[in-house]
Backbone and ligand atoms as CSV (ligand in chain L), in Angstrom:
chain,resi,resn,atom,element,x,y,z
A,1,MET,N,N,82.067,105.857,85.631
A,1,MET,CA,C,81.991,104.334,86.003
A,1,MET,C,C,82.235,103.432,84.854
A,2,LEU,N,N,82.889,102.426,85.040
A,2,LEU,CA,C,83.066,101.313,84.214
A,2,LEU,C,C,82.364,100.149,84.631
A,3,ASN,N,N,81.285,99.734,83.865
A,3,ASN,CA,C,80.630,98.536,84.255
A,3,ASN,C,C,80.464,97.532,83.080
A,4,LEU,N,N,81.204,96.534,83.269
A,4,LEU,CA,C,81.520,95.470,82.256
A,4,LEU,C,C,80.759,94.146,82.494
A,5,VAL,N,N,80.187,93.600,81.532
A,5,VAL,CA,C,79.736,92.247,81.559
A,5,VAL,C,C,80.600,91.351,80.863
A,6,LEU,N,N,81.373,90.476,81.535
A,6,LEU,CA,C,82.367,89.646,80.855
A,6,LEU,C,C,81.574,88.316,80.615
A,7,PHE,N,N,81.441,88.083,79.266
A,7,PHE,CA,C,80.399,86.950,78.896
A,7,PHE,C,C,81.195,85.863,78.259
A,8,GLY,N,N,80.735,84.706,78.289
A,8,GLY,CA,C,81.325,83.506,77.602
A,8,GLY,C,C,80.931,82.301,78.260
A,9,PRO,N,N,81.222,81.129,77.679
A,9,PRO,CA,C,80.814,79.917,78.172
A,9,PRO,C,C,81.760,79.529,79.413
A,10,PRO,N,N,81.374,78.459,80.143
A,10,PRO,CA,C,82.167,78.098,81.302
A,10,PRO,C,C,83.614,77.553,80.717
A,11,GLY,N,N,84.651,78.073,81.292
A,11,GLY,CA,C,86.011,77.740,80.826
A,11,GLY,C,C,86.597,78.586,79.790
A,12,ALA,N,N,85.851,79.779,79.517
A,12,ALA,CA,C,86.370,80.623,78.478
A,12,ALA,C,C,87.444,81.559,78.900
A,13,GLY,N,N,87.693,81.613,80.301
A,13,GLY,CA,C,88.715,82.306,80.951
A,13,GLY,C,C,88.233,83.709,81.513
A,14,LYS,N,N,86.893,83.713,81.831
A,14,LYS,CA,C,86.336,84.921,82.530
A,14,LYS,C,C,87.003,85.269,83.877
A,15,GLY,N,N,87.178,84.215,84.710
A,15,GLY,CA,C,87.761,84.293,85.971
A,15,GLY,C,C,89.193,84.976,85.870
A,16,THR,N,N,89.992,84.346,85.019
A,16,THR,CA,C,91.247,84.857,84.862
A,16,THR,C,C,91.368,86.222,84.395
A,17,GLN,N,N,90.676,86.472,83.419
A,17,GLN,CA,C,90.715,87.940,82.792
A,17,GLN,C,C,90.158,88.952,83.726
A,18,SER,N,N,89.095,88.573,84.612
A,18,SER,CA,C,88.570,89.397,85.570
A,18,SER,C,C,89.637,89.938,86.586
A,19,GLN,N,N,90.456,88.932,86.937
A,19,GLN,CA,C,91.628,89.282,87.890
A,19,GLN,C,C,92.462,90.283,87.329
A,20,PHE,N,N,92.864,90.146,86.001
A,20,PHE,CA,C,93.609,91.276,85.499
A,20,PHE,C,C,92.973,92.562,85.288
A,21,ILE,N,N,91.611,92.458,85.150
A,21,ILE,CA,C,90.970,93.792,84.873
A,21,ILE,C,C,90.848,94.457,86.277
A,22,VAL,N,N,90.601,93.655,87.328
A,22,VAL,CA,C,90.484,94.244,88.742
A,22,VAL,C,C,91.770,95.021,89.039
A,23,GLU,N,N,92.901,94.333,88.637
A,23,GLU,CA,C,94.176,94.819,88.946
A,23,GLU,C,C,94.399,96.147,88.353
A,24,LYS,N,N,94.070,96.330,86.954
A,24,LYS,CA,C,94.325,97.389,86.147
A,24,LYS,C,C,93.345,98.598,86.327
A,25,TYR,N,N,92.156,98.238,86.569
A,25,TYR,CA,C,91.033,99.332,86.477
A,25,TYR,C,C,90.509,99.527,87.827
A,26,GLY,N,N,90.855,98.759,88.895
A,26,GLY,CA,C,90.360,99.054,90.200
A,26,GLY,C,C,88.942,98.879,90.323
A,27,ILE,N,N,88.258,97.939,89.576
A,27,ILE,CA,C,86.751,97.762,89.719
A,27,ILE,C,C,86.501,96.548,90.315
A,28,LEU,N,N,85.236,96.386,90.800
A,28,LEU,CA,C,84.986,95.124,91.667
A,28,LEU,C,C,84.444,94.015,90.786
A,29,GLN,N,N,84.987,92.824,91.097
A,29,GLN,CA,C,84.413,91.641,90.290
A,29,GLN,C,C,83.245,90.983,91.030
A,30,ILE,N,N,82.107,90.866,90.326
A,30,ILE,CA,C,80.959,90.060,91.052
A,30,ILE,C,C,80.986,88.734,90.241
A,31,SER,N,N,81.438,87.645,90.814
A,31,SER,CA,C,81.340,86.300,90.160
A,31,SER,C,C,80.344,85.657,90.873
A,32,THR,N,N,79.080,85.431,90.021
A,32,THR,CA,C,78.020,84.843,90.775
A,32,THR,C,C,78.337,83.293,91.128
A,33,GLY,N,N,79.164,82.621,90.335
A,33,GLY,CA,C,79.553,81.311,90.643
A,33,GLY,C,C,80.411,81.276,92.062
A,34,ASP,N,N,81.248,82.264,92.135
A,34,ASP,CA,C,81.956,82.324,93.456
A,34,ASP,C,C,81.046,82.647,94.655
A,35,LEU,N,N,80.129,83.558,94.335
A,35,LEU,CA,C,79.197,83.935,95.327
A,35,LEU,C,C,78.413,82.607,95.892
A,36,LEU,N,N,77.955,81.961,94.779
A,36,LEU,CA,C,77.103,80.687,95.140
A,36,LEU,C,C,77.875,79.653,95.866
A,37,ARG,N,N,79.096,79.566,95.375
A,37,ARG,CA,C,79.993,78.342,96.041
A,37,ARG,C,C,80.333,78.891,97.579
A,38,ALA,N,N,80.444,80.258,97.905
A,38,ALA,CA,C,80.497,80.639,99.273
A,38,ALA,C,C,79.289,80.368,99.949
A,39,GLU,N,N,78.134,80.504,99.421
A,39,GLU,CA,C,76.867,80.182,100.118
A,39,GLU,C,C,76.767,78.673,100.466
A,40,VAL,N,N,77.167,77.853,99.325
A,40,VAL,CA,C,77.165,76.411,99.539
A,40,VAL,C,C,78.125,75.927,100.682
A,41,ALA,N,N,79.243,76.630,100.744
A,41,ALA,CA,C,80.280,76.217,101.651
A,41,ALA,C,C,79.849,76.614,103.171
A,42,GLN,N,N,79.049,77.733,103.247
A,42,GLN,CA,C,78.480,78.154,104.611
A,42,GLN,C,C,77.205,77.453,104.884
A,43,GLN,N,N,76.911,76.637,104.022
A,43,GLN,CA,C,75.495,75.889,104.227
A,43,GLN,C,C,74.350,76.803,104.563
A,44,THR,N,N,74.303,77.879,103.970
A,44,THR,CA,C,73.074,78.772,104.143
A,44,THR,C,C,71.879,78.308,103.352
A,45,LYS,N,N,70.664,78.829,103.719
A,45,LYS,CA,C,69.493,78.386,103.039
A,45,LYS,C,C,69.719,78.518,101.628
A,46,LEU,N,N,70.111,79.658,101.152
A,46,LEU,CA,C,70.338,79.966,99.682
A,46,LEU,C,C,71.280,78.917,99.080
A,47,GLY,N,N,72.344,78.639,99.792
A,47,GLY,CA,C,73.504,77.625,99.447
A,47,GLY,C,C,72.803,76.283,99.202
A,48,LEU,N,N,72.006,75.857,100.224
A,48,LEU,CA,C,71.447,74.602,100.106
A,48,LEU,C,C,70.494,74.499,98.892
A,49,GLU,N,N,69.741,75.384,98.677
A,49,GLU,CA,C,68.828,75.528,97.409
A,49,GLU,C,C,69.619,75.394,96.195
A,50,ALA,N,N,70.772,76.294,96.173
A,50,ALA,CA,C,71.491,76.368,94.840
A,50,ALA,C,C,72.265,75.178,94.490
A,51,LYS,N,N,72.620,74.446,95.632
A,51,LYS,CA,C,73.570,73.265,95.363
A,51,LYS,C,C,72.948,72.277,94.488
A,52,VAL,N,N,71.636,71.905,94.673
A,52,VAL,CA,C,71.044,70.970,93.904
A,52,VAL,C,C,71.109,71.272,92.407
A,53,PHE,N,N,70.904,72.449,91.983
A,53,PHE,CA,C,71.052,72.796,90.533
A,53,PHE,C,C,72.521,72.906,90.099
A,54,MET,N,N,73.357,73.319,90.905
A,54,MET,CA,C,74.822,73.391,90.556
A,54,MET,C,C,75.273,72.032,90.357
A,55,ASN,N,N,75.007,71.064,91.163
A,55,ASN,CA,C,75.469,69.806,91.108
A,55,ASN,C,C,74.974,68.851,90.096
A,56,ALA,N,N,73.932,69.494,89.370
A,56,ALA,CA,C,73.217,68.874,88.162
A,56,ALA,C,C,73.751,69.505,86.846
A,57,GLY,N,N,74.600,70.580,86.960
A,57,GLY,CA,C,75.148,71.274,85.813
A,57,GLY,C,C,74.034,72.240,85.384
A,58,ASN,N,N,73.126,72.593,86.184
A,58,ASN,CA,C,71.863,73.510,85.679
A,58,ASN,C,C,72.139,74.799,86.290
A,59,LEU,N,N,71.387,75.735,85.556
A,59,LEU,CA,C,71.368,77.137,86.163
A,59,LEU,C,C,70.461,77.161,87.405
A,60,VAL,N,N,70.951,78.017,88.285
A,60,VAL,CA,C,70.268,78.219,89.589
A,60,VAL,C,C,69.102,79.242,89.163
A,61,PRO,N,N,67.900,79.172,89.780
A,61,PRO,CA,C,66.768,80.117,89.490
A,61,PRO,C,C,67.051,81.582,89.487
A,62,ASP,N,N,66.646,82.226,88.491
A,62,ASP,CA,C,66.766,83.699,88.423
A,62,ASP,C,C,66.552,84.442,89.501
A,63,GLU,N,N,65.535,84.277,90.351
A,63,GLU,CA,C,65.232,85.040,91.584
A,63,GLU,C,C,66.395,85.096,92.532
A,64,VAL,N,N,66.852,83.972,92.677
A,64,VAL,CA,C,68.080,83.723,93.665
A,64,VAL,C,C,69.305,84.642,93.251
A,65,LEU,N,N,69.565,84.643,92.029
A,65,LEU,CA,C,70.760,85.340,91.466
A,65,LEU,C,C,70.466,86.814,91.568
A,66,ILE,N,N,69.284,87.260,91.124
A,66,ILE,CA,C,68.984,88.635,91.023
A,66,ILE,C,C,69.083,89.344,92.474
A,67,GLY,N,N,68.616,88.652,93.447
A,67,GLY,CA,C,68.674,89.181,94.798
A,67,GLY,C,C,70.136,89.283,95.260
A,68,MET,N,N,70.877,88.205,94.885
A,68,MET,CA,C,72.156,88.162,95.463
A,68,MET,C,C,72.977,89.237,94.856
A,69,VAL,N,N,72.807,89.557,93.444
A,69,VAL,CA,C,73.639,90.581,92.841
A,69,VAL,C,C,73.175,91.914,93.422
A,70,ALA,N,N,71.978,92.129,93.546
A,70,ALA,CA,C,71.531,93.420,94.109
A,70,ALA,C,C,72.214,93.631,95.552
A,71,ASN,N,N,72.220,92.755,96.325
A,71,ASN,CA,C,72.775,92.876,97.621
A,71,ASN,C,C,74.327,93.356,97.440
A,72,LYS,N,N,74.879,92.638,96.476
A,72,LYS,CA,C,76.433,92.834,96.378
A,72,LYS,C,C,76.608,94.242,95.932
A,73,ILE,N,N,75.807,94.606,94.924
A,73,ILE,CA,C,76.044,96.056,94.432
A,73,ILE,C,C,75.724,97.065,95.572
A,74,ASP,N,N,74.712,96.863,96.334
A,74,ASP,CA,C,74.476,97.776,97.405
A,74,ASP,C,C,75.567,97.872,98.470
A,75,ALA,N,N,76.202,96.756,98.588
A,75,ALA,CA,C,77.190,96.615,99.663
A,75,ALA,C,C,78.526,97.242,99.326
A,76,HIS,N,N,78.618,97.656,97.929
A,76,HIS,CA,C,79.792,98.229,97.404
A,76,HIS,C,C,79.464,99.457,96.552
A,77,LYS,N,N,78.633,100.369,97.142
A,77,LYS,CA,C,78.090,101.581,96.404
A,77,LYS,C,C,79.264,102.539,95.932
A,78,ASP,N,N,80.406,102.496,96.714
A,78,ASP,CA,C,81.433,103.509,96.387
A,78,ASP,C,C,82.341,103.014,95.343
A,79,SER,N,N,82.134,101.685,94.810
A,79,SER,CA,C,83.015,101.095,93.707
A,79,SER,C,C,83.183,101.888,92.473
A,80,LYS,N,N,84.353,101.851,91.895
A,80,LYS,CA,C,84.524,102.725,90.653
A,80,LYS,C,C,83.897,101.993,89.468
A,81,GLY,N,N,83.390,100.737,89.768
A,81,GLY,CA,C,82.653,100.072,88.553
A,81,GLY,C,C,82.527,98.566,88.996
A,82,PHE,N,N,81.971,97.844,88.048
A,82,PHE,CA,C,81.803,96.423,88.386
A,82,PHE,C,C,82.071,95.580,87.038
A,83,ILE,N,N,82.675,94.310,87.406
A,83,ILE,CA,C,82.785,93.400,86.204
A,83,ILE,C,C,81.858,92.299,86.736
A,84,PHE,N,N,80.807,91.927,85.873
A,84,PHE,CA,C,80.034,90.898,86.021
A,84,PHE,C,C,80.438,89.661,85.316
A,85,ASP,N,N,80.742,88.711,86.131
A,85,ASP,CA,C,81.559,87.495,85.707
A,85,ASP,C,C,80.571,86.306,85.894
A,86,GLY,N,N,79.953,85.804,84.840
A,86,GLY,CA,C,78.875,84.650,84.956
A,86,GLY,C,C,77.682,85.142,85.291
A,87,PHE,N,N,77.337,86.500,84.922
A,87,PHE,CA,C,75.928,87.104,85.193
A,87,PHE,C,C,75.857,88.202,84.247
A,88,PRO,N,N,74.764,88.486,83.577
A,88,PRO,CA,C,73.672,87.684,83.538
A,88,PRO,C,C,73.721,86.500,82.533
A,89,ARG,N,N,73.017,85.365,83.010
A,89,ARG,CA,C,73.097,84.053,82.243
A,89,ARG,C,C,71.772,83.730,81.490
A,90,THR,N,N,70.716,84.626,81.688
A,90,THR,CA,C,69.472,84.397,81.103
A,90,THR,C,C,68.933,85.875,80.754
A,91,GLU,N,N,68.065,85.921,79.863
A,91,GLU,CA,C,67.479,87.167,79.474
A,91,GLU,C,C,66.652,87.787,80.617
A,92,VAL,N,N,66.084,87.072,81.361
A,92,VAL,CA,C,65.493,87.573,82.581
A,92,VAL,C,C,66.463,88.316,83.461
A,93,GLN,N,N,67.669,87.730,83.669
A,93,GLN,CA,C,68.674,88.240,84.628
A,93,GLN,C,C,69.114,89.715,83.888
A,94,ALA,N,N,69.250,89.505,82.449
A,94,ALA,CA,C,69.795,90.787,81.920
A,94,ALA,C,C,68.793,91.893,82.093
A,95,LYS,N,N,67.591,91.593,81.926
A,95,LYS,CA,C,66.486,92.666,82.198
A,95,LYS,C,C,66.525,93.144,83.597
A,96,ALA,N,N,66.670,92.257,84.495
A,96,ALA,CA,C,66.635,92.574,85.994
A,96,ALA,C,C,67.919,93.363,86.259
A,97,LEU,N,N,68.999,93.059,85.701
A,97,LEU,CA,C,70.232,93.858,85.841
A,97,LEU,C,C,70.000,95.387,85.314
A,98,ASP,N,N,69.414,95.365,84.260
A,98,ASP,CA,C,69.135,96.815,83.609
A,98,ASP,C,C,68.199,97.588,84.713
A,99,GLU,N,N,67.212,96.839,85.185
A,99,GLU,CA,C,66.264,97.494,86.081
A,99,GLU,C,C,67.063,97.953,87.344
A,100,MET,N,N,67.793,97.100,87.965
A,100,MET,CA,C,68.430,97.466,89.210
A,100,MET,C,C,69.593,98.617,89.040
A,101,PHE,N,N,69.924,98.616,87.817
A,101,PHE,CA,C,70.966,99.772,87.429
A,101,PHE,C,C,70.243,101.034,87.184
A,102,LYS,N,N,69.163,100.851,86.554
A,102,LYS,CA,C,68.401,102.118,86.394
A,102,LYS,C,C,67.794,102.738,87.593
A,103,GLU,N,N,67.403,101.979,88.683
A,103,GLU,CA,C,67.007,102.424,89.882
A,103,GLU,C,C,68.129,103.122,90.624
A,104,ARG,N,N,69.369,102.655,90.302
A,104,ARG,CA,C,70.663,103.299,91.092
A,104,ARG,C,C,71.285,104.270,90.125
A,105,ASN,N,N,70.669,104.635,89.071
A,105,ASN,CA,C,71.346,105.685,88.121
A,105,ASN,C,C,72.648,105.036,87.513
A,106,LEU,N,N,72.650,103.765,87.292
A,106,LEU,CA,C,73.992,103.264,86.698
A,106,LEU,C,C,73.654,102.647,85.303
A,107,GLN,N,N,74.720,102.433,84.591
A,107,GLN,CA,C,74.618,101.834,83.241
A,107,GLN,C,C,75.658,100.880,83.002
A,108,ILE,N,N,75.248,99.832,82.342
A,108,ILE,CA,C,76.240,98.883,81.641
A,108,ILE,C,C,76.872,99.618,80.531
A,109,SER,N,N,78.264,99.551,80.640
A,109,SER,CA,C,79.076,100.196,79.549
A,109,SER,C,C,79.117,99.353,78.395
A,110,VAL,N,N,79.560,98.030,78.596
A,110,VAL,CA,C,79.790,97.159,77.382
A,110,VAL,C,C,79.758,95.618,77.859
A,111,MET,N,N,79.333,94.792,77.012
A,111,MET,CA,C,79.520,93.470,77.227
A,111,MET,C,C,80.691,92.966,76.359
A,112,ILE,N,N,81.691,92.150,76.799
A,112,ILE,CA,C,82.709,91.590,76.034
A,112,ILE,C,C,82.595,90.075,76.127
A,113,ALA,N,N,82.447,89.434,75.017
A,113,ALA,CA,C,82.264,88.088,74.931
A,113,ALA,C,C,83.798,87.358,74.576
A,114,LEU,N,N,84.041,86.334,75.316
A,114,LEU,CA,C,85.332,85.641,74.964
A,114,LEU,C,C,84.798,84.260,74.194
A,115,GLU,N,N,85.298,84.247,72.928
A,115,GLU,CA,C,84.814,83.067,72.245
A,115,GLU,C,C,85.880,81.943,72.245
A,116,VAL,N,N,85.313,80.730,72.636
A,116,VAL,CA,C,86.058,79.538,72.653
A,116,VAL,C,C,85.129,78.492,72.301
A,117,ASP,N,N,85.828,77.483,71.338
A,117,ASP,CA,C,84.912,76.287,70.921
A,117,ASP,C,C,84.807,75.423,71.886
A,118,ASN,N,N,83.636,74.598,71.728
A,118,ASN,CA,C,83.087,73.747,72.925
A,118,ASN,C,C,84.088,72.605,73.260
A,119,GLU,N,N,84.887,71.984,72.218
A,119,GLU,CA,C,85.859,70.978,72.634
A,119,GLU,C,C,86.984,71.556,73.558
A,120,GLU,N,N,87.410,72.663,73.176
A,120,GLU,CA,C,88.570,73.184,73.915
A,120,GLU,C,C,87.963,73.565,75.189
A,121,LEU,N,N,86.713,73.985,75.382
A,121,LEU,CA,C,86.243,74.319,76.810
A,121,LEU,C,C,86.146,72.969,77.596
A,122,THR,N,N,85.709,71.961,77.116
A,122,THR,CA,C,85.659,70.774,77.802
A,122,THR,C,C,86.988,70.339,78.388
A,123,LYS,N,N,87.999,70.455,77.406
A,123,LYS,CA,C,89.304,70.041,77.794
A,123,LYS,C,C,89.923,70.956,78.787
A,124,ARG,N,N,89.720,72.297,78.689
A,124,ARG,CA,C,90.173,73.240,79.747
A,124,ARG,C,C,89.424,73.107,81.120
A,125,ILE,N,N,88.131,72.874,81.187
A,125,ILE,CA,C,87.555,72.699,82.534
A,125,ILE,C,C,87.913,71.370,83.170
A,126,LEU,N,N,88.119,70.231,82.374
A,126,LEU,CA,C,88.500,68.937,83.041
A,126,LEU,C,C,89.992,69.212,83.477
A,127,GLU,N,N,90.746,70.059,82.906
A,127,GLU,CA,C,92.144,70.268,83.291
A,127,GLU,C,C,92.143,71.173,84.564
A,128,ARG,N,N,91.285,72.205,84.558
A,128,ARG,CA,C,91.061,73.057,85.684
A,128,ARG,C,C,90.658,72.222,86.994
A,129,GLY,N,N,89.727,71.249,86.637
A,129,GLY,CA,C,89.141,70.346,87.791
A,129,GLY,C,C,90.243,69.671,88.572
A,130,LYS,N,N,91.463,69.367,87.976
A,130,LYS,CA,C,92.441,68.675,88.666
A,130,LYS,C,C,93.089,69.569,89.839
A,131,VAL,N,N,92.981,70.840,89.692
A,131,VAL,CA,C,93.572,71.667,90.739
A,131,VAL,C,C,92.349,72.495,91.457
A,132,SER,N,N,91.210,72.845,90.851
A,132,SER,CA,C,90.287,73.662,91.351
A,132,SER,C,C,89.412,72.958,92.580
A,133,GLY,N,N,89.430,71.616,92.462
A,133,GLY,CA,C,88.618,70.943,93.588
A,133,GLY,C,C,87.190,70.933,93.339
A,134,ARG,N,N,86.725,71.702,92.249
A,134,ARG,CA,C,85.353,71.927,92.040
A,134,ARG,C,C,84.828,70.558,91.438
A,135,ALA,N,N,83.728,70.052,92.101
A,135,ALA,CA,C,83.273,68.753,91.594
A,135,ALA,C,C,82.728,68.877,90.190
A,136,ASP,N,N,82.012,69.964,89.883
A,136,ASP,CA,C,81.387,70.308,88.716
A,136,ASP,C,C,82.409,70.405,87.515
A,137,ASP,N,N,83.772,70.395,87.923
A,137,ASP,CA,C,84.811,70.631,86.800
A,137,ASP,C,C,85.408,69.174,86.543
A,138,GLN,N,N,85.073,68.277,87.259
A,138,GLN,CA,C,85.693,66.951,87.223
A,138,GLN,C,C,84.941,65.895,86.520
A,139,ASN,N,N,83.690,66.162,86.210
A,139,ASN,CA,C,82.824,65.052,85.677
A,139,ASN,C,C,82.508,65.594,84.253
A,140,GLU,N,N,83.000,64.662,83.150
A,140,GLU,CA,C,82.871,65.198,81.877
A,140,GLU,C,C,81.322,65.384,81.548
A,141,ASP,N,N,80.375,64.491,81.957
A,141,ASP,CA,C,78.965,64.623,81.523
A,141,ASP,C,C,78.396,66.005,82.111
A,142,LEU,N,N,78.903,66.306,83.441
A,142,LEU,CA,C,78.374,67.533,84.012
A,142,LEU,C,C,79.000,68.863,83.251
A,143,VAL,N,N,80.186,68.588,82.888
A,143,VAL,CA,C,80.867,69.706,82.045
A,143,VAL,C,C,80.052,70.094,80.758
A,144,ARG,N,N,79.765,68.910,80.108
A,144,ARG,CA,C,78.947,68.859,78.931
A,144,ARG,C,C,77.497,69.578,79.059
A,145,GLN,N,N,77.001,69.179,80.285
A,145,GLN,CA,C,75.716,69.738,80.652
A,145,GLN,C,C,75.778,71.326,80.789
A,146,ARG,N,N,76.787,71.734,81.407
A,146,ARG,CA,C,76.974,73.181,81.706
A,146,ARG,C,C,77.174,73.911,80.292
A,147,VAL,N,N,77.907,73.228,79.458
A,147,VAL,CA,C,78.182,74.003,78.175
A,147,VAL,C,C,76.719,74.005,77.440
A,148,GLN,N,N,76.000,72.969,77.682
A,148,GLN,CA,C,74.726,72.788,77.059
A,148,GLN,C,C,73.693,74.012,77.486
A,149,GLU,N,N,73.777,74.119,78.759
A,149,GLU,CA,C,72.986,75.259,79.399
A,149,GLU,C,C,73.398,76.546,78.872
A,150,TYR,N,N,74.644,76.752,78.640
A,150,TYR,CA,C,75.173,78.007,78.058
A,150,TYR,C,C,74.514,78.221,76.623
A,151,GLU,N,N,74.624,77.061,75.822
A,151,GLU,CA,C,74.121,77.167,74.499
A,151,GLU,C,C,72.696,77.518,74.472
A,152,THR,N,N,71.856,76.748,75.239
A,152,THR,CA,C,70.342,77.084,75.108
A,152,THR,C,C,69.864,78.365,75.875
A,153,LYS,N,N,70.441,78.567,76.973
A,153,LYS,CA,C,69.864,79.711,77.951
A,153,LYS,C,C,70.623,80.933,77.774
A,154,THR,N,N,71.982,80.792,77.781
A,154,THR,CA,C,72.827,82.043,78.070
A,154,THR,C,C,73.288,82.701,76.627
A,155,ARG,N,N,73.530,81.795,75.694
A,155,ARG,CA,C,74.200,82.562,74.571
A,155,ARG,C,C,73.239,83.469,73.936
A,156,PRO,N,N,71.839,83.421,74.008
A,156,PRO,CA,C,70.896,84.345,73.453
A,156,PRO,C,C,71.068,85.656,74.211
A,157,VAL,N,N,71.539,85.741,75.429
A,157,VAL,CA,C,71.749,87.061,76.253
A,157,VAL,C,C,72.707,88.020,75.382
A,158,ALA,N,N,73.527,87.504,74.483
A,158,ALA,CA,C,74.434,88.373,73.625
A,158,ALA,C,C,73.493,89.317,72.768
A,159,ASN,N,N,72.299,88.705,72.292
A,159,ASN,CA,C,71.463,89.378,71.537
A,159,ASN,C,C,70.915,90.616,72.180
A,160,TYR,N,N,70.718,90.521,73.376
A,160,TYR,CA,C,69.998,91.496,74.271
A,160,TYR,C,C,71.024,92.819,74.261
A,161,TYR,N,N,72.236,92.482,74.436
A,161,TYR,CA,C,73.219,93.625,74.529
A,161,TYR,C,C,73.567,94.150,73.175
A,162,GLN,N,N,73.533,93.191,72.059
A,162,GLN,CA,C,73.715,93.622,70.739
A,162,GLN,C,C,72.672,94.673,70.295
A,163,ALA,N,N,71.506,94.376,70.730
A,163,ALA,CA,C,70.344,95.309,70.465
A,163,ALA,C,C,70.578,96.681,71.025
A,164,GLN,N,N,71.384,96.782,72.083
A,164,GLN,CA,C,71.660,98.090,72.686
A,164,GLN,C,C,73.120,98.569,72.211
A,165,ASN,N,N,73.607,98.046,71.290
A,165,ASN,CA,C,74.968,98.435,70.692
A,165,ASN,C,C,76.032,98.343,71.696
A,166,LYS,N,N,75.885,97.352,72.594
A,166,LYS,CA,C,76.883,97.279,73.742
A,166,LYS,C,C,77.712,95.937,73.600
A,167,PHE,N,N,77.572,95.263,72.400
A,167,PHE,CA,C,78.173,93.922,72.346
A,167,PHE,C,C,79.500,93.963,71.594
A,168,GLN,N,N,80.554,93.305,72.274
A,168,GLN,CA,C,81.847,93.195,71.621
A,168,GLN,C,C,82.362,91.812,71.891
A,169,SER,N,N,82.936,91.246,70.833
A,169,SER,CA,C,83.458,89.752,70.850
A,169,SER,C,C,84.888,89.678,70.572
A,170,ILE,N,N,85.596,88.933,71.392
A,170,ILE,CA,C,87.024,88.673,70.991
A,170,ILE,C,C,87.412,87.187,71.080
A,171,SER,N,N,88.509,86.829,70.593
A,171,SER,CA,C,88.697,85.330,70.734
A,171,SER,C,C,89.281,85.060,72.263
A,172,GLY,N,N,88.933,83.972,72.788
A,172,GLY,CA,C,89.393,83.619,74.061
A,172,GLY,C,C,90.540,82.534,74.007
A,173,ILE,N,N,90.994,82.336,72.744
A,173,ILE,CA,C,92.105,81.414,72.518
A,173,ILE,C,C,93.344,82.075,72.345
A,174,GLY,N,N,94.554,81.642,73.015
A,174,GLY,CA,C,95.786,82.220,72.794
A,174,GLY,C,C,96.318,82.620,74.123
A,175,GLU,N,N,97.431,83.390,74.040
A,175,GLU,CA,C,98.206,83.811,75.403
A,175,GLU,C,C,97.318,84.699,76.143
A,176,MET,N,N,97.185,84.489,77.484
A,176,MET,CA,C,96.308,85.263,78.332
A,176,MET,C,C,96.495,86.770,78.271
A,177,GLN,N,N,97.854,86.994,78.121
A,177,GLN,CA,C,98.234,88.649,78.143
A,177,GLN,C,C,97.677,89.261,76.756
A,178,GLU,N,N,97.733,88.322,75.878
A,178,GLU,CA,C,97.295,88.911,74.532
A,178,GLU,C,C,95.775,89.113,74.397
A,179,ILE,N,N,95.123,88.226,75.190
A,179,ILE,CA,C,93.614,88.383,75.220
A,179,ILE,C,C,93.310,89.496,76.102
A,180,PHE,N,N,94.076,89.674,77.157
A,180,PHE,CA,C,93.876,90.843,78.048
A,180,PHE,C,C,94.050,92.165,77.261
A,181,ALA,N,N,95.085,92.380,76.537
A,181,ALA,CA,C,95.409,93.458,75.706
A,181,ALA,C,C,94.246,93.741,74.910
A,182,ASN,N,N,93.601,92.787,74.278
A,182,ASN,CA,C,92.426,92.973,73.410
A,182,ASN,C,C,91.351,93.642,74.192
A,183,ILE,N,N,91.145,92.969,75.498
A,183,ILE,CA,C,90.058,93.448,76.300
A,183,ILE,C,C,90.383,94.980,76.667
A,184,CYS,N,N,91.599,95.323,77.082
A,184,CYS,CA,C,91.845,96.654,77.416
A,184,CYS,C,C,91.651,97.600,76.310
A,185,SER,N,N,91.986,97.192,75.041
A,185,SER,CA,C,91.814,98.205,73.997
A,185,SER,C,C,90.224,98.397,73.720
A,186,ILE,N,N,89.484,97.555,74.262
A,186,ILE,CA,C,87.881,97.925,74.235
A,186,ILE,C,C,87.668,98.788,75.468
A,187,LEU,N,N,88.063,98.393,76.663
A,187,LEU,CA,C,87.727,99.165,77.817
A,187,LEU,C,C,88.200,100.536,77.946
A,188,ASP,N,N,89.379,100.786,77.330
A,188,ASP,CA,C,90.046,102.110,77.343
A,188,ASP,C,C,88.990,103.157,76.644
A,189,LYS,N,N,88.153,102.629,75.767
A,189,LYS,CA,C,87.362,103.528,75.241
A,189,LYS,C,C,86.188,104.047,76.202
A,190,TYR,N,N,85.931,103.240,77.179
A,190,TYR,CA,C,84.835,103.556,78.153
A,190,TYR,C,C,85.152,104.240,79.462
A,191,ILE,N,N,86.540,104.588,79.534
A,191,ILE,CA,C,86.968,105.301,80.724
A,191,ILE,C,C,87.445,106.736,80.510
L,1,AMP,P1,P,80.529,79.297,87.279
L,1,AMP,O1,O,81.603,79.347,88.318
L,1,AMP,O2,O,80.191,80.779,86.690
L,1,AMP,O3,O,80.750,78.339,86.198
L,1,AMP,O4,O,79.154,78.835,87.885
L,1,AMP,C1,C,78.971,77.543,88.650
L,1,AMP,C2,C,77.538,77.181,88.706
L,1,AMP,O5,O,76.864,78.137,89.463
L,1,AMP,C3,C,76.851,77.289,87.335
L,1,AMP,O6,O,76.859,75.963,86.675
L,1,AMP,C4,C,75.316,77.306,87.836
L,1,AMP,O7,O,74.735,76.238,88.486
L,1,AMP,C5,C,75.469,78.331,88.883
L,1,AMP,N1,N,75.528,79.837,88.434
L,1,AMP,C6,C,76.481,80.789,88.358
L,1,AMP,N2,N,76.155,81.993,88.006
L,1,AMP,C7,C,74.835,81.816,87.700
L,1,AMP,C8,C,73.790,82.591,87.061
L,1,AMP,N3,N,74.078,83.981,86.647
L,1,AMP,N4,N,72.507,82.089,86.761
L,1,AMP,C9,C,72.278,80.828,87.194
L,1,AMP,N5,N,73.186,79.975,87.661
L,1,AMP,C10,C,74.450,80.349,87.926
C-alpha cells in the first residue's frame, strides 16, 4: 500500500498534484478542505460548525477533522492507498493519524512537502479565487491569515515526519509536469 501525506501551504499545488497521483497510482485522495466544503454546502451540523472557522481563515478543531478522516478511511477499506491532502495540519492530527493507522495495520509511507514562498502563494490563491468561487480564496486578508495559520500550526508537522525519517521536500515552483515527475521519482521507491 502507498500512503502519502502531501504537505505544503495553501496554494502550493497539493490539489493539482493529487489529481495526477490519483491517475497514475490509483490511490484515493482525501482532501479535508474538499470534505469540509461538502459538509458546508450540505449545511450539516459539522458543516455549520466548521464554516465559522473556515470563513475566518482559521483551522477547524482537531476532533472534527480526525473523526471525518477516520470515517473516510473506513468507507474505502479496499483502496490501494491514500493521499492525504491538507491533513494532518497540526501535530495532534498527525499523532491521531498514526493511531488510526496503527489500529488498522496501516502505515504512512512518506510525506512529500511542496515548497513555495509566501508571496507566490498569495498571488496564486487570489488568481485561483477568480475561478474557484471560494470566498476564502478571494480576500487578501483571509489568504494571509491562512498562510499565517500554516506557518504557526502546520509547518511544525514536518518535524514530526522528519523524526520518523519519512520527510521529503521538493520545489513547488515551475512546470506542473516537472513537479509531478519529481514526486513520482520519490513515490516509485515506495511501490
Ligand atoms: P484547504 O482547501 O485545504 O485550503 O482548506 C480550506 C479550509 O478548511 C482551511 O482554511 C481550514 O479552515 C479548513 N481545513 C482543511 N483541512 C483542515 C485540517 N486538516 N485541519 C483544520 N482545518 C482544516
